[in-house]
N, C-alpha and C positions, 0 to 999 in steps of 0.2 A: 769388887774393886771400889776404890774411893776416888772421887774427883772433887776439886775445889771450884766453886762457882763464884765469880765476881759479877756483881750487879751494878749497873750504872744508870744515871739520870732517872727517868720515870719508872724504870723497873726496880731500882733501888727504893724509890718512894713507895711503890706498891707492895714490895716485900717487907718493908720496914727493916731492912738490913742491907749491908753492902757486900757481905760475904757469907757463904755457908759451905759445908762439906756434905756431899751426898754419896751414899753407898748404892751401887748399881750392880746388876748381874754382869758377868763377863760377856762381852759381845754386844753390850748395849750401845745404841746409837744416839745421835743428837735428838732425833724424834722421840726416843724412849725417855730421854732426860726431860724434854719439855712436858711429856705426859705426866711424868712423876712430879715435876714442880707444880703443874696445874692442880694436881690432887692435893699436894701437901701445903701449897700456898695459894688458896683460891683467889686472893686479891691480885695475884700475878697473872692469872689465867687469861683475862681479856687482852693482855699485851703480848702474850707468847706467839700467836700466829704470825705477827709481823716483826718479832724481835730478831735482830741479827745475832749470830753466834760466832765465836772464835774458839779455836782449840790451840793452846800454846801460842797465842798471838797471831794466828793465821785464820782467815775466814773459813767457816765450816758450814755444812749443809745437812739437811734432814737425815740422810742415810749414812753420814760419816760415822765411823766407829769411835768409841771412846776407850781409853786405856788407863790403867792404874796411874794415879798421880797427875793426870792431865789438869791443866788450868783452863777453865772454860769461862769465857766472857759472854755476858748477855746484855744487849744494849739496843736502844731504838735506832732507826736510821740516822746516820750522822748528820749533824746540822749543816745547812748550806743550801737548802732549797725548800720549796713548798709543794713538792710532788705529792700527788694524791696516793693513798695506800692501794697497792695491788697485790693480791694474794693468789698464787696459783701453785697447786701441788697435787701429787698422787700420794695417797697415804693408806696404810693398813689400819690406822687408828679410827675409833668411833668419831663421827662428825659431831662437833659441838657447835650447833647452829647459832646459839646465843653468843658464844665467844667470837665466832667469825663475823657476825653482824656487828658486834661491838668494835671489832678491829677495823671496820671500814666506816665507822661513825665518827664524824668530825664535829667540832663546835658549830659549823655551818650546816650540818645535815638536818633536814627536816623530814626526809622520807627514805625508806629502804625497801626495795622489792626483792624478795627471796623466792627462788624456786629450788625445791629439793625433790629428786626422784627417789622412789621407794622400790623395794623388792615386792612385786605383786604375787600373792599366793594363789590367786585364781583369776583366769582370763576367760571371758566369754567372747567367742567369735561366731558371728552369724553363719559363717561358712563351715563351721565344724559340726558335723552331724552327731558326734559323740558327746556333745555337751561341753560344759566348762572344762578348761584346761588347767591342771593343777601343777604348781611349782613348789618343790620342797626346799630348794636352795639355788642361789646363783653364785657362780664363782667368776670373779672379775680378774682380768689380767691386763697389764699395760706395758708398752715399750716406754719405760719411765722417762728417760732423758728427752726423747722426742715428744712424748705426751706433754711434759711440762713446758717445753719450748713452744708447742702449738697452743697450749693454754695461754701463754703470754701473747701469742699472736692474736688470739681471740680477744683478749683484753685490749690490745692495741686497736683492733678493728672497732670495738665498742666505743672507745674514746674518740676515734676518728668520726664516727657517725653521730655520737651523742656527747658533744664536748661539755655539757652540763653535768654529766655523771662525775661524781667525786671518787668514791671508793669502789673497788671491784674485787670480789672473791670468787674463784673458780677452783673447786676442790672435788676430786674423784676418789672414792674409796675402792680398794681392791681386796682380793681374797674371798673366802667363802662367807656369804651373807644370807641370813634367814629372812623369810617374808616379814614385811613390816619395817625392815631396816633401811634407813636413809643411805643411798648409794652415791649421790652427787649433789653438790650445792653450787648454785649460781646466785650471787647476790650483788646488787648495784645500789649505791646510795647517791643522793643528790639533795639539793636545797629544798626542792618541792616535789610533790607527787606528779605534777604535770610537766616535768622536764625530760621525760624519756626513760625513766627507770623501769617502767613496765616493759616497754618495747626492748630496752637494752638487755634485760634479763632473759626475755624470750629469745632474742637473737643469740645470746650466749649459749643457751642449752642446745638450740638447733645447730649452731656452728660447731659446738663440741662434738655432737653426734656425727658431723661430716668429716672433720679433719683431725681430731685427737685420737691417736691409736690406742683405744681401749676396747677390749672384747669381753663377752660374757658367755659362760657355759651354763645352760639351764639343766637342772637336775630335777626329775620328776618321778612319779610312780612307774613310768614306762621306760626309764632310761635317762640318758643325758645327751645333750646336743649343743654344739657351739652355735651361737646366734650371730649371723653375719649381716652387715648392712648392704645397701644397694648404691650408695653414693661413691662415685669414682672421682677423686681429686684431679684437678687440672693445674696447669701452670699458674692460673689465676689464684689458686689457693696457697701459693708459696709466699712466705713472708717477704716483704720488700727487699731486705738486705740479701736474702737468699736468691731472689729473682735476679738481682743485679749481678751476683757472682755467676749465676747460671748463664747469663748473657755475655759473660766474658769481662765484666767490669771488676776492677779491683776494689775490695772493701776499703772504706775510708781509713 
């Protein structure tokens, strides 16, 4: 199928064009389109993680399907405020660490702290008499709508605790992943290194492990097993607007 891409503002400048036509496989999504554009137009890649998307003049999102003849708009957040960039998503795509850090880097940014988790192929546990534990593959699964909502909550909590943080990226990859593959990224940017970016990134990954519904299945030489955590969320882990509704308050 073919779709028409319209580019605006900084995305038009990066691509050196305002319009192009792209051929995609049937069933392709917005996320597939962004991956294709990042490969074919490298200058556009740093702006794609935060780019807004429309399909036939309505806002569209990562997993929305595309159809023959669609008109797709790509543009930066609409003018009207100085809100800092916040990226949060679940994805099947390979994590582009450089592009994600670039997306949360502003003219005022002087420091960025990045944490990425990897698939560990070998684990040594002092309590295991059989020696190192080997992992052939991990398979990640997520309750995607809830996971992305809780990621936004984690970002909001970071901003409440470290107001000096500028950009935040929280991205979790799902699907089958081999040893050595990045699985998750938490990145925070700020004007200086001593303004909380280290602590904020550490808080982000710890909090993700507590409240974001993502699970992994470990596959090794001796079989496979779902790995479960031990943290049990409480009412304190509910986003403020949800907590208000649970208490019987009407949303604003």
